[in-house]
C-alpha positions as CSV (number, residue, x, y, z in Angstrom):
1,M,48.3,-21.4,15.5
2,S,48.3,-22.0,19.3
3,I,46.5,-24.7,20.9
4,G,43.7,-22.0,22.2
5,D,43.2,-21.1,18.5
6,I,42.4,-24.9,17.6
7,V,40.6,-25.5,20.6
8,Y,38.4,-22.3,19.6
9,L,37.7,-23.6,16.1
10,I,36.9,-27.2,17.4
11,V,34.5,-25.6,19.6
12,A,32.9,-23.0,17.2
13,F,32.6,-26.2,14.8
14,L,30.8,-28.6,17.4
15,F,28.5,-25.6,18.4
16,A,27.5,-25.1,14.9
17,Y,27.1,-29.0,14.3
18,M,25.0,-29.2,17.1
19,T,22.6,-26.3,16.4
20,F,21.9,-27.5,13.1
21,V,21.0,-31.1,14.2
22,I,18.7,-29.8,16.9
23,I,17.2,-27.2,14.4
24,R,16.7,-30.2,11.7
25,G,15.4,-32.4,14.4
26,N,12.6,-30.0,15.8
27,F,11.8,-29.2,12.0
28,Q,11.3,-32.9,11.2
29,R,9.3,-33.8,14.4
30,K,6.6,-31.3,13.0
31,F,5.7,-33.2,10.2
32,D,4.7,-36.7,9.0
33,N,6.4,-39.2,6.2
34,E,3.8,-37.6,3.8
35,G,4.7,-33.7,4.5
36,N,1.9,-32.7,6.3
37,R,2.1,-30.7,9.5
38,L,1.3,-32.9,12.5
39,D,-0.2,-29.9,14.4
40,L,-2.5,-28.8,11.7
41,K,-3.4,-32.4,11.1
42,D,-4.6,-32.8,14.9
43,K,-6.6,-29.9,14.6
44,E,-8.7,-30.9,11.5
45,E,-9.1,-34.5,12.8
46,K,-10.8,-33.1,16.0
47,K,-13.7,-31.4,14.1
């Protein structure tokens, strides 16, 4: 394997890892500790 192949694999792994972390963070921010959706909870409290 050349240096370019190794760098490509490292970059591909980092891209996949960062994508997973970003998606997981966005998903976790939509729910509270009890598993309820925060956006739906806010709408119910305003009524």
